[in-house]
DOLUM-566235 format. One record per residue (C-alpha): chain; residue in one letter; x, y, z. Coordinates in steps of 0.5 Angstrom, whole numbers, plus 500, padded with zeros to 3 digits. Example, Ala and Ser with C-alpha at 12.3 -4.5 7.8 and 13.67 -1.06 7.14 Angstrom:
chain A, res a, east 525, north 491, up 516
chain A, res s, east 527, north 498, up 514
***
This chain:
chain A, res m, east 755, north 760, up 318
chain A, res c, east 756, north 759, up 312
chain A, res g, east 756, north 755, up 305
chain A, res i, east 762, north 751, up 302
chain A, res t, east 762, north 749, up 294
chain A, res g, east 770, north 748, up 289
chain A, res s, east 771, north 743, up 283
chain A, res t, east 776, north 742, up 279
chain A, res k, east 772, north 739, up 273
chain A, res l, east 773, north 746, up 270
chain A, res f, east 770, north 744, up 263
chain A, res l, east 764, north 745, up 266
chain A, res n, east 761, north 752, up 263
chain A, res e, east 760, north 758, up 268
chain A, res i, east 752, north 757, up 268
chain A, res t, east 753, north 750, up 270
chain A, res l, east 759, north 753, up 277
chain A, res k, east 755, north 757, up 278
chain A, res k, east 749, north 753, up 280
chain A, res a, east 753, north 750, up 283
chain A, res l, east 754, north 756, up 288
chain A, res a, east 747, north 758, up 287
chain A, res s, east 745, north 752, up 290
chain A, res i, east 747, north 753, up 297
chain A, res n, east 745, north 761, up 297
chain A, res y, east 740, north 760, up 302
chain A, res r, east 746, north 758, up 307
chain A, res g, east 749, north 764, up 307
chain A, res p, east 745, north 770, up 304
chain A, res d, east 749, north 775, up 308
chain A, res n, east 754, north 775, up 302
chain A, res v, east 756, north 771, up 296
chain A, res g, east 764, north 770, up 293
chain A, res e, east 767, north 766, up 288
chain A, res y, east 774, north 764, up 286
chain A, res k, east 776, north 761, up 279
chain A, res d, east 784, north 760, up 276
chain A, res d, east 786, north 755, up 271
chain A, res y, east 786, north 749, up 276
chain A, res v, east 781, north 751, up 281
chain A, res f, east 773, north 754, up 282
chain A, res l, east 772, north 756, up 290
chain A, res g, east 765, north 759, up 292
chain A, res h, east 762, north 761, up 298
chain A, res t, east 756, north 764, up 302
chain A, res r, east 756, north 767, up 308
chain A, res l, east 752, north 768, up 314
chain A, res s, east 755, north 773, up 318
chain A, res i, east 755, north 771, up 326
chain A, res s, east 761, north 773, up 329
chain A, res d, east 763, north 780, up 325
chain A, res l, east 758, north 783, up 320
chain A, res t, east 763, north 787, up 317
chain A, res n, east 765, north 785, up 310
chain A, res d, east 772, north 783, up 313
chain A, res g, east 769, north 776, up 314
chain A, res n, east 767, north 775, up 307
chain A, res q, east 770, north 770, up 303
chain A, res p, east 774, north 766, up 299
chain A, res f, east 779, north 769, up 304
chain A, res k, east 786, north 771, up 302
chain A, res i, east 791, north 777, up 304
chain A, res k, east 796, north 779, up 299
chain A, res e, east 802, north 777, up 304
chain A, res y, east 800, north 770, up 303
chain A, res k, east 797, north 770, up 296
chain A, res d, east 799, north 763, up 294
chain A, res y, east 793, north 761, up 299
chain A, res i, east 785, north 761, up 299
chain A, res l, east 781, north 760, up 304
chain A, res i, east 773, north 758, up 304
chain A, res y, east 771, north 756, up 311
chain A, res n, east 763, north 754, up 314
chain A, res g, east 763, north 754, up 322
chain A, res e, east 766, north 757, up 328
chain A, res i, east 771, north 758, up 333
chain A, res f, east 771, north 759, up 340
chain A, res n, east 778, north 759, up 343
chain A, res t, east 780, north 765, up 339
chain A, res s, east 783, north 769, up 345
chain A, res k, east 787, north 764, up 346
chain A, res l, east 789, north 762, up 338
chain A, res k, east 791, north 770, up 337
chain A, res e, east 796, north 768, up 343
chain A, res v, east 799, north 763, up 339
chain A, res l, east 800, north 768, up 333
chain A, res s, east 803, north 772, up 337
chain A, res k, east 809, north 769, up 339
chain A, res k, east 810, north 769, up 332
chain A, res n, east 809, north 776, up 331
chain A, res i, east 803, north 775, up 327
chain A, res f, east 797, north 779, up 329
chain A, res p, east 790, north 779, up 326
chain A, res k, east 788, north 786, up 323
chain A, res t, east 780, north 784, up 324
chain A, res k, east 775, north 781, up 329
chain A, res c, east 774, north 774, up 324
chain A, res d, east 775, north 768, up 326
chain A, res t, east 775, north 767, up 318
chain A, res e, east 783, north 771, up 318
chain A, res i, east 786, north 767, up 325
chain A, res l, east 784, north 760, up 322
chain A, res y, east 787, north 763, up 315
chain A, res l, east 793, north 765, up 318
chain A, res l, east 794, north 758, up 323
chain A, res l, east 793, north 754, up 316
chain A, res v, east 799, north 758, up 313
chain A, res n, east 804, north 759, up 318
chain A, res f, east 803, north 752, up 322
chain A, res g, east 800, north 748, up 317
chain A, res l, east 794, north 743, up 317
chain A, res k, east 795, north 738, up 321
chain A, res k, east 797, north 742, up 328
chain A, res t, east 792, north 747, up 326
chain A, res i, east 786, north 744, up 327
chain A, res n, east 789, north 740, up 334
chain A, res l, east 789, north 748, up 336
chain A, res i, east 782, north 749, up 334
chain A, res e, east 776, north 749, up 339
chain A, res g, east 769, north 750, up 335
chain A, res m, east 765, north 747, up 329
chain A, res f, east 768, north 748, up 322
chain A, res a, east 768, north 744, up 315
chain A, res f, east 773, north 748, up 310
chain A, res a, east 778, north 747, up 304
chain A, res f, east 784, north 750, up 303
chain A, res y, east 788, north 752, up 297
chain A, res d, east 795, north 752, up 296
chain A, res k, east 796, north 755, up 289
chain A, res k, east 803, north 754, up 289
chain A, res n, east 803, north 747, up 291
chain A, res k, east 796, north 745, up 287
chain A, res l, east 793, north 741, up 292
chain A, res i, east 786, north 742, up 295
chain A, res w, east 786, north 741, up 303
chain A, res i, east 778, north 740, up 306
chain A, res s, east 778, north 737, up 313
chain A, res r, east 772, north 737, up 318
chain A, res d, east 771, north 738, up 326
chain A, res h, east 771, north 732, up 331
chain A, res l, east 764, north 730, up 331
chain A, res g, east 761, north 732, up 324
chain A, res i, east 757, north 738, up 327
chain A, res k, east 758, north 741, up 321
chain A, res p, east 757, north 737, up 314
chain A, res l, east 762, north 737, up 308
chain A, res f, east 760, north 731, up 302
chain A, res f, east 766, north 730, up 296
chain A, res s, east 766, north 727, up 289
chain A, res l, east 773, north 723, up 285
chain A, res h, east 769, north 723, up 280
chain A, res d, east 772, north 725, up 274
chain A, res g, east 777, north 730, up 278
chain A, res f, east 775, north 733, up 285
chain A, res s, east 769, north 736, up 287
chain A, res f, east 766, north 738, up 294
chain A, res s, east 759, north 742, up 297
chain A, res s, east 756, north 743, up 304
chain A, res t, east 751, north 740, up 301
chain A, res i, east 749, north 733, up 297
chain A, res e, east 745, north 737, up 292
chain A, res g, east 750, north 743, up 291
chain A, res l, east 755, north 737, up 289
chain A, res s, east 750, north 733, up 285
chain A, res i, east 750, north 739, up 279
chain A, res y, east 757, north 738, up 278
chain A, res l, east 756, north 731, up 276
chain A, res r, east 749, north 732, up 273
chain A, res e, east 752, north 737, up 269
chain A, res s, east 758, north 733, up 266
chain A, res e, east 757, north 730, up 259
chain A, res d, east 759, north 722, up 262
chain A, res s, east 756, north 722, up 268
chain A, res q, east 749, north 722, up 272
chain A, res l, east 747, north 720, up 279
chain A, res s, east 746, north 713, up 280
chain A, res i, east 741, north 711, up 286
chain A, res n, east 745, north 707, up 291
chain A, res k, east 743, north 701, up 294
chain A, res y, east 747, north 701, up 300
chain A, res g, east 744, north 708, up 300
chain A, res i, east 738, north 705, up 301
chain A, res v, east 739, north 699, up 306
chain A, res s, east 742, north 704, up 310
chain A, res y, east 737, north 709, up 310
chain A, res l, east 732, north 703, up 312
chain A, res q, east 735, north 700, up 317
chain A, res f, east 738, north 706, up 321
chain A, res g, east 734, north 712, up 318
chain A, res y, east 740, north 715, up 316
chain A, res n, east 746, north 714, up 311
chain A, res l, east 752, north 712, up 313
chain A, res p, east 758, north 715, up 311
chain A, res k, east 761, north 710, up 305
chain A, res s, east 752, north 709, up 304
chain A, res q, east 751, north 715, up 301
chain A, res i, east 743, north 716, up 297
chain A, res y, east 748, north 716, up 290
chain A, res s, east 754, north 712, up 288
chain A, res e, east 758, north 718, up 286
chain A, res i, east 758, north 721, up 293
chain A, res q, east 761, north 721, up 299
chain A, res a, east 760, north 724, up 306
chain A, res l, east 767, north 727, up 309
chain A, res l, east 768, north 723, up 316
chain A, res p, east 769, north 728, up 322
chain A, res g, east 775, north 727, up 325
chain A, res y, east 778, north 727, up 318
chain A, res f, east 782, north 731, up 313
chain A, res g, east 783, north 730, up 306
chain A, res c, east 788, north 733, up 300
chain A, res f, east 787, north 733, up 293
chain A, res d, east 793, north 733, up 289
chain A, res i, east 791, north 737, up 282
chain A, res n, east 797, north 735, up 278
chain A, res k, east 798, north 727, up 280
chain A, res k, east 790, north 726, up 281
chain A, res n, east 790, north 722, up 287
chain A, res f, east 787, north 724, up 294
chain A, res i, east 789, north 723, up 301
chain A, res y, east 784, north 721, up 306
chain A, res e, east 787, north 722, up 314
chain A, res k, east 785, north 721, up 320
chain A, res w, east 787, north 727, up 325
chain A, res y, east 782, north 726, up 331
chain A, res e, east 781, north 720, up 336
chain A, res i, east 774, north 719, up 340
chain A, res p, east 778, north 718, up 346
chain A, res n, east 776, north 712, up 351
chain A, res l, east 769, north 714, up 355
chain A, res s, east 770, north 707, up 359
chain A, res k, east 769, north 708, up 366
chain A, res r, east 768, north 703, up 372
chain A, res i, east 760, north 705, up 373
chain A, res p, east 760, north 709, up 380
chain A, res i, east 755, north 709, up 386
chain A, res n, east 751, north 716, up 389
chain A, res r, east 756, north 715, up 395
chain A, res y, east 763, north 715, up 390
chain A, res l, east 759, north 721, up 387
chain A, res n, east 758, north 725, up 394
chain A, res s, east 765, north 723, up 395
chain A, res k, east 768, north 727, up 389
chain A, res k, east 766, north 733, up 390
chain A, res n, east 771, north 736, up 386
chain A, res i, east 769, north 732, up 380
chain A, res l, east 763, north 736, up 380
chain A, res e, east 766, north 743, up 381
chain A, res k, east 771, north 742, up 375
chain A, res t, east 765, north 739, up 371
chain A, res d, east 761, north 746, up 373
chain A, res l, east 767, north 750, up 370
chain A, res i, east 768, north 747, up 364
chain A, res l, east 761, north 747, up 362
chain A, res e, east 760, north 755, up 364
chain A, res k, east 767, north 756, up 360
chain A, res v, east 764, north 752, up 354
chain A, res v, east 758, north 755, up 355
chain A, res n, east 760, north 762, up 356
chain A, res e, east 765, north 762, up 349
chain A, res q, east 759, north 760, up 345
chain A, res s, east 754, north 765, up 348
chain A, res i, east 759, north 771, up 345
chain A, res s, east 756, north 772, up 337
chain A, res d, east 755, north 779, up 334
chain A, res a, east 749, north 777, up 331
chain A, res q, east 742, north 776, up 336
chain A, res g, east 743, north 769, up 339
chain A, res s, east 738, north 765, up 344
chain A, res i, east 737, north 758, up 347
chain A, res f, east 732, north 753, up 344
chain A, res l, east 729, north 751, up 351
chain A, res s, east 726, north 743, up 352
chain A, res g, east 725, north 744, up 359
chain A, res g, east 729, north 737, up 360
chain A, res i, east 736, north 737, up 363
chain A, res d, east 741, north 739, up 358
chain A, res s, east 738, north 745, up 355
chain A, res t, east 735, north 747, up 362
chain A, res l, east 743, north 747, up 364
chain A, res i, east 745, north 751, up 359
chain A, res a, east 741, north 756, up 360
chain A, res t, east 743, north 757, up 367
chain A, res y, east 750, north 758, up 364
chain A, res i, east 749, north 763, up 359
chain A, res n, east 751, north 770, up 359
chain A, res k, east 744, north 773, up 359
chain A, res n, east 748, north 780, up 357
chain A, res l, east 749, north 776, up 350
chain A, res i, east 743, north 773, up 349
chain A, res k, east 736, north 774, up 353
chain A, res k, east 732, north 770, up 349
chain A, res a, east 729, north 763, up 349
chain A, res y, east 724, north 759, up 344
chain A, res t, east 720, north 753, up 346
chain A, res l, east 715, north 749, up 342
chain A, res k, east 709, north 746, up 344
chain A, res y, east 704, north 742, up 340
chain A, res v, east 698, north 744, up 339
chain A, res d, east 693, north 738, up 341
chain A, res s, east 698, north 734, up 344
chain A, res n, east 698, north 735, up 352
chain A, res e, east 704, north 730, up 353
chain A, res f, east 708, north 733, up 348
chain A, res d, east 708, north 740, up 351
chain A, res e, east 714, north 741, up 356
chain A, res s, east 712, north 750, up 355
chain A, res k, east 709, north 751, up 362
chain A, res i, east 716, north 748, up 364
chain A, res a, east 720, north 752, up 360
chain A, res e, east 717, north 758, up 362
chain A, res k, east 719, north 756, up 370
chain A, res i, east 726, north 755, up 368
chain A, res a, east 727, north 762, up 363
chain A, res d, east 723, north 766, up 369
chain A, res s, east 729, north 763, up 374
chain A, res c, east 735, north 764, up 369
chain A, res g, east 732, north 771, up 367
chain A, res l, east 730, north 769, up 360
chain A, res d, east 725, north 773, up 355
chain A, res l, east 721, north 767, up 352
chain A, res k, east 717, north 765, up 346
chain A, res i, east 712, north 760, up 346
chain A, res c, east 711, north 757, up 338
chain A, res e, east 705, north 754, up 338
chain A, res f, east 706, north 748, up 332
chain A, res n, east 701, north 745, up 329
chain A, res f, east 705, north 740, up 326
chain A, res f, east 701, north 741, up 318
chain A, res n, east 694, north 740, up 322
chain A, res y, east 697, north 733, up 321
chain A, res d, east 696, north 732, up 315
chain A, res i, east 702, north 726, up 312
chain A, res n, east 703, north 728, up 306
chain A, res v, east 705, north 736, up 308
chain A, res a, east 709, north 733, up 313
chain A, res a, east 713, north 728, up 308
chain A, res e, east 713, north 733, up 303
chain A, res r, east 717, north 738, up 308
chain A, res q, east 722, north 734, up 310
chain A, res l, east 723, north 732, up 302
chain A, res k, east 724, north 739, up 301
chain A, res l, east 729, north 740, up 307
chain A, res v, east 733, north 734, up 306
chain A, res k, east 732, north 732, up 298
chain A, res y, east 732, north 725, up 299
chain A, res p, east 730, north 720, up 304
chain A, res f, east 731, north 721, up 311
chain A, res a, east 727, north 719, up 318
chain A, res n, east 730, north 723, up 323
chain A, res s, east 722, north 727, up 324
chain A, res t, east 725, north 732, up 329
chain A, res i, east 728, north 735, up 324
chain A, res l, east 720, north 738, up 323
chain A, res s, east 720, north 742, up 330
chain A, res t, east 727, north 744, up 329
chain A, res d, east 725, north 747, up 322
chain A, res f, east 719, north 751, up 324
chain A, res l, east 722, north 754, up 331
chain A, res c, east 728, north 756, up 328
chain A, res s, east 724, north 759, up 322
chain A, res q, east 720, north 762, up 328
chain A, res a, east 726, north 764, up 332
chain A, res s, east 729, north 767, up 325
chain A, res k, east 723, north 772, up 323
chain A, res d, east 724, north 775, up 330
chain A, res g, east 731, north 776, up 327
chain A, res i, east 735, north 771, up 331
chain A, res r, east 741, north 769, up 329
chain A, res m, east 744, north 763, up 333
chain A, res a, east 741, north 759, up 337
chain A, res l, east 744, north 754, up 343
chain A, res i, east 742, north 747, up 344
chain A, res g, east 743, north 741, up 348
chain A, res d, east 743, north 735, up 343
chain A, res g, east 749, north 731, up 345
chain A, res g, east 748, north 731, up 353
chain A, res d, east 745, north 724, up 353
chain A, res e, east 751, north 721, up 348
chain A, res l, east 756, north 725, up 353
chain A, res f, east 753, north 722, up 359
chain A, res g, east 748, north 716, up 359
chain A, res g, east 742, north 719, up 357
chain A, res y, east 738, north 715, up 353
chain A, res p, east 735, north 708, up 356
chain A, res r, east 738, north 704, up 350
chain A, res y, east 745, north 705, up 356
chain A, res k, east 741, north 702, up 361
chain A, res a, east 739, north 696, up 358
chain A, res m, east 746, north 695, up 357
chain A, res f, east 748, north 697, up 364
chain A, res f, east 742, north 692, up 366
chain A, res n, east 745, north 687, up 360
chain A, res e, east 753, north 687, up 365
chain A, res l, east 750, north 686, up 371
chain A, res i, east 746, north 680, up 369
chain A, res k, east 752, north 677, up 366
chain A, res k, east 756, north 678, up 374
chain A, res s, east 750, north 677, up 378
chain A, res m, east 746, north 672, up 380
chain A, res l, east 742, north 677, up 384
chain A, res f, east 739, north 680, up 377
chain A, res k, east 738, north 674, up 373
chain A, res l, east 730, north 672, up 376
chain A, res p, east 727, north 680, up 376
chain A, res i, east 730, north 680, up 369
chain A, res q, east 727, north 674, up 367
chain A, res t, east 720, north 675, up 371
chain A, res f, east 720, north 682, up 368
chain A, res m, east 721, north 678, up 360
chain A, res s, east 716, north 672, up 362
chain A, res f, east 711, north 677, up 364
chain A, res y, east 712, north 682, up 359
chain A, res d, east 711, north 676, up 353
chain A, res f, east 705, north 673, up 357
chain A, res i, east 701, north 680, up 357
chain A, res m, east 703, north 683, up 350
chain A, res d, east 701, north 676, up 346
chain A, res f, east 695, north 674, up 350
chain A, res k, east 692, north 681, up 351
chain A, res f, east 691, north 679, up 358
chain A, res l, east 686, north 684, up 361
chain A, res q, east 688, north 689, up 355
chain A, res i, east 695, north 691, up 359
chain A, res n, east 697, north 691, up 352
chain A, res k, east 692, north 697, up 349
chain A, res i, east 694, north 700, up 355
chain A, res i, east 700, north 700, up 355
chain A, res n, east 700, north 702, up 347
chain A, res s, east 696, north 708, up 349
chain A, res k, east 702, north 711, up 353
chain A, res p, east 706, north 716, up 348
chain A, res n, east 714, north 711, up 347
chain A, res f, east 712, north 708, up 352
chain A, res e, east 710, north 700, up 349
chain A, res r, east 716, north 701, up 344
chain A, res r, east 721, north 703, up 350
chain A, res l, east 718, north 696, up 353
chain A, res r, east 718, north 693, up 347
chain A, res a, east 726, north 696, up 347
chain A, res l, east 728, north 693, up 353
chain A, res r, east 725, north 687, up 352
chain A, res l, east 729, north 685, up 345
chain A, res l, east 736, north 688, up 349
chain A, res i, east 736, north 685, up 355
chain A, res g, east 740, north 678, up 355
chain A, res l, east 744, north 680, up 349
chain A, res n, east 751, north 681, up 348
chain A, res n, east 752, north 689, up 348
chain A, res f, east 755, north 688, up 340
chain A, res e, east 748, north 686, up 338
chain A, res a, east 744, north 690, up 343
chain A, res h, east 747, north 696, up 340
chain A, res r, east 745, north 694, up 333
chain A, res i, east 738, north 693, up 335
chain A, res s, east 737, north 699, up 339
chain A, res h, east 738, north 702, up 332
chain A, res i, east 735, north 699, up 327
chain A, res y, east 728, north 700, up 324
chain A, res f, east 728, north 694, up 318
chain A, res n, east 731, north 688, up 320
chain A, res k, east 736, north 684, up 314
chain A, res n, east 729, north 680, up 313
chain A, res d, east 724, north 685, up 312
chain A, res l, east 729, north 687, up 306
chain A, res i, east 728, north 684, up 300
chain A, res n, east 735, north 681, up 295
chain A, res s, east 739, north 685, up 300
chain A, res d, east 743, north 680, up 302
chain A, res f, east 750, north 684, up 300
chain A, res e, east 748, north 690, up 301
chain A, res s, east 746, north 689, up 308
chain A, res n, east 751, north 685, up 310
chain A, res a, east 756, north 691, up 308
chain A, res v, east 752, north 696, up 311
chain A, res m, east 752, north 693, up 317
chain A, res k, east 760, north 691, up 316
chain A, res e, east 760, north 699, up 316
chain A, res f, east 756, north 700, up 322
chain A, res d, east 759, north 696, up 327
chain A, res s, east 766, north 699, up 325
chain A, res y, east 764, north 703, up 330
chain A, res f, east 763, north 699, up 335
chain A, res e, east 769, north 698, up 340
chain A, res k, east 768, north 690, up 343
chain A, res k, east 773, north 691, up 347
chain A, res i, east 770, north 696, up 351
chain A, res n, east 765, north 695, up 357
chain A, res s, east 759, north 697, up 356
chain A, res p, east 754, north 702, up 355
chain A, res f, east 761, north 706, up 353
chain A, res s, east 762, north 702, up 346
chain A, res s, east 755, north 704, up 345
chain A, res m, east 756, north 711, up 347
chain A, res m, east 763, north 712, up 343
chain A, res s, east 759, north 709, up 336
chain A, res d, east 753, north 715, up 337
chain A, res l, east 758, north 719, up 337
chain A, res q, east 761, north 717, up 330
chain A, res t, east 754, north 715, up 327
chain A, res w, east 748, north 718, up 330
chain A, res i, east 751, north 724, up 332
chain A, res p, east 754, north 727, up 326
chain A, res f, east 751, north 723, up 320
chain A, res n, east 743, north 724, up 324
chain A, res l, east 743, north 729, up 330
chain A, res n, east 747, north 734, up 327
chain A, res y, east 746, north 733, up 320
chain A, res s, east 738, north 734, up 321
chain A, res s, east 740, north 741, up 326
chain A, res d, east 745, north 744, up 320
chain A, res i, east 739, north 743, up 315
chain A, res a, east 734, north 746, up 319
chain A, res s, east 737, north 752, up 322
chain A, res m, east 740, north 753, up 315
chain A, res n, east 734, north 753, up 311
chain A, res n, east 732, north 759, up 316
chain A, res n, east 739, north 762, up 316
chain A, res v, east 740, north 761, up 323
chain A, res e, east 747, north 758, up 326
chain A, res i, east 746, north 752, up 331
chain A, res r, east 751, north 752, up 336
chain A, res v, east 752, north 745, up 342
chain A, res p, east 756, north 747, up 347
chain A, res f, east 756, north 739, up 349
chain A, res l, east 759, north 736, up 344
chain A, res d, east 765, north 741, up 344
chain A, res k, east 772, north 737, up 344
chain A, res r, east 774, north 740, up 351
chain A, res i, east 767, north 737, up 354
chain A, res l, east 768, north 731, up 351
chain A, res e, east 775, north 730, up 353
chain A, res f, east 775, north 732, up 360
chain A, res v, east 769, north 726, up 361
chain A, res s, east 774, north 721, up 358
chain A, res a, east 779, north 724, up 363
chain A, res e, east 776, north 725, up 369
chain A, res n, east 772, north 719, up 371
chain A, res v, east 765, north 723, up 371
chain A, res p, east 760, north 719, up 374
chain A, res i, east 755, north 718, up 367
chain A, res l, east 750, north 712, up 370
chain A, res n, east 748, north 707, up 375
chain A, res l, east 743, north 703, up 377
chain A, res n, east 738, north 708, up 379
chain A, res q, east 740, north 714, up 375
chain A, res s, east 743, north 717, up 368
chain A, res k, east 746, north 723, up 367
chain A, res i, east 748, north 723, up 374
chain A, res i, east 753, north 728, up 374
chain A, res l, east 748, north 733, up 370
chain A, res r, east 742, north 732, up 376
chain A, res k, east 747, north 733, up 381
chain A, res l, east 748, north 739, up 378
chain A, res l, east 741, north 742, up 377
chain A, res k, east 740, north 739, up 383
chain A, res e, east 745, north 744, up 386
chain A, res k, east 743, north 749, up 382
chain A, res g, east 736, north 749, up 385
chain A, res y, east 733, north 745, up 378
chain A, res k, east 731, north 738, up 382
chain A, res y, east 724, north 738, up 379
chain A, res i, east 728, north 738, up 372
chain A, res s, east 732, north 732, up 373
chain A, res n, east 726, north 727, up 376
chain A, res l, east 721, north 729, up 370
chain A, res p, east 721, north 724, up 363
chain A, res k, east 726, north 725, up 357
chain A, res k, east 722, north 728, up 352
chain A, res g, east 726, north 733, up 348
chain A, res f, east 723, north 737, up 342
chain A, res n, east 720, north 730, up 338
chain A, res p, east 714, north 731, up 334
chain A, res p, east 708, north 727, up 336
chain A, res l, east 710, north 722, up 330
chain A, res k, east 705, north 716, up 333
chain A, res t, east 698, north 721, up 332
chain A, res l, east 701, north 723, up 326
chain A, res i, east 701, north 716, up 324
chain A, res n, east 695, north 714, up 326
chain A, res l, east 691, north 719, up 324
chain A, res n, east 693, north 717, up 316
chain A, res i, east 693, north 710, up 316
chain A, res s, east 689, north 710, up 310
chain A, res e, east 692, north 716, up 306
chain A, res i, east 700, north 711, up 308
chain A, res n, east 696, north 705, up 306
chain A, res e, east 694, north 709, up 299
chain A, res a, east 702, north 711, up 298
chain A, res f, east 704, north 704, up 300
chain A, res y, east 700, north 702, up 294
chain A, res e, east 701, north 707, up 289
chain A, res s, east 709, north 706, up 290
chain A, res k, east 709, north 698, up 290
chain A, res k, east 713, north 696, up 285
chain A, res l, east 718, north 701, up 287
chain A, res l, east 718, north 699, up 295
chain A, res s, east 717, north 692, up 293
chain A, res k, east 725, north 693, up 290
chain A, res y, east 727, north 694, up 297
chain A, res l, east 722, north 692, up 302
chain A, res n, east 718, north 685, up 303
chain A, res y, east 711, north 689, up 302
chain A, res e, east 707, north 684, up 306
chain A, res k, east 711, north 686, up 312
chain A, res l, east 709, north 693, up 312
chain A, res n, east 701, north 692, up 311
chain A, res f, east 703, north 688, up 317
chain A, res l, east 705, north 694, up 321
chain A, res l, east 699, north 698, up 318
chain A, res i, east 695, north 693, up 321
chain A, res e, east 699, north 692, up 328
chain A, res q, east 699, north 700, up 328
chain A, res k, east 692, north 700, up 326
chain A, res d, east 689, north 696, up 332
chain A, res g, east 693, north 699, up 337
chain A, res k, east 698, north 692, up 338
chain A, res r, east 704, north 696, up 337
chain A, res d, east 707, north 703, up 336
chain A, res a, east 710, north 702, up 329
chain A, res s, east 710, north 709, up 328
chain A, res r, east 718, north 710, up 327
chain A, res e, east 718, north 704, up 321
chain A, res l, east 712, north 707, up 318
chain A, res w, east 713, north 713, up 317
chain A, res n, east 721, north 711, up 315
chain A, res a, east 717, north 707, up 309
chain A, res f, east 712, north 713, up 307
chain A, res v, east 718, north 718, up 306
chain A, res l, east 721, north 713, up 302
chain A, res a, east 715, north 711, up 297
chain A, res k, east 714, north 719, up 296
chain A, res w, east 721, north 720, up 294
chain A, res l, east 722, north 713, up 289
chain A, res q, east 715, north 716, up 286
chain A, res n, east 719, north 723, up 286
chain A, res p, east 726, north 723, up 286
chain A, res p, east 728, north 731, up 285
chain A, res d, east 731, north 734, up 279
chain A, res f, east 737, north 738, up 282
***
């Protein structure tokens, strides 16, 4: 895994260009390379994973094709098949490096055909010197990041801080905080691609490519990959049992993908949470290639401890497990927020980045350079409770049979929470995430699926924001644009999540945490072949009793039935405990930032949430963490 950067702003001095390259050094400590001519500057930092020799150093070019230069961040997993494609044209790579294969494909087949041939995760820039064209492209689900700017030329980088250097150093340019970006953060906890934190910066969309014509100074933007339709009728278990061929096919495709992604010339591992997804990956990995597993144990937080389960799984899979004990910054919220902002450089609400950062740091100390993780299983196989709530909504619409019990649940919930009946509300709130999930279920049931999808993702709604009607409507319109109303629920929500939640939240979080520790994270469930298989084969996903039907069935057949019955946890940190132990610190930060926060948020709403949290009436930890991180950033925004 690597870092890439480039710009046509050659009026900038040499120090600035080198500063932009130096800003991504942490992404690739094994080699730093650059190229510059009269039209463009290109830079690359390399983390060697496949082919540890100098053959993979970049910018990459071959003498026979002197007019083409490539800088590339990512991994290609189907290299054997691609070599066959090249051999039919009597083209034979001279190295083991996938960079050369990508380069040869681009030169001989062009960009559009190449990106449809390769299976992997990538963000790259390909410079055509003769025609003065710079092509950029990003993988199908945005596993690797890429940002660009069209301000006074064309610039791009793997990171926002790297890109910002080209913009800040221009005489007539100054980065301006984007109110759309702040609103996107407050509503969803991350920035949507057109609502970045700075007005001058955009994120290249997953499954898109762009081309900047240096002579004409224009930029074209085109979609190369369409998320396949996941919509299907939801089968009952009897249907699943009669379709053994689907189980076998799923088993084969998962085995193929995981085996390919296990290959690495650097030392590899798996991050084992004790859940369905990472356990299933562990059963497929080639033990000759990956021998080590890592899991997380939060000190003083038994509710989030899955280390015993992980030990059992690792033992049965023949993996050497290391349990990494994380004190979660001794529950000091200021230290936690400072680390989060140091990693991301701007507000980002997903606190799991802190857990991934810690786990990667421990693995990196042991010489690990690659890790497989289970992200994507929930979005592709219907694992989140919100998907089941939307499924219930579909059933309610179709049958009177479900309306009475659902209405009874809603009335009972409202009664015990509003009137504190027998203090059941406090008992509910004492369980990690339980009150939040019940409240979410109560909110979602009865809504149309479009509204339910919105609400399931929102931290602060429009009424909580200050003077932001225009921006909120624009951001919400951007979010809504990924939701296909004509597709049955919950599949419409799952497909939307694959285009927003996955690339701009989960993938981005994993990339930042891993790259800061010189570790490459691979995500088998997000492989394009698995995505297309699930769509084409009508793979069973969820029903009234279960989510992730096919994955649970596979685990059961492999002897891991006990895993499939466990509640979902993952590596989520004990955020509620962190908030509860720091109520006064949060209140102080809100007070110190009142003038700045009040530009965006209803300050009275923050006080209300603090009181509710302190009194144990509800779990508002996500919202309070969101606002706290923003407050700390507004007090001291970074100077890259």
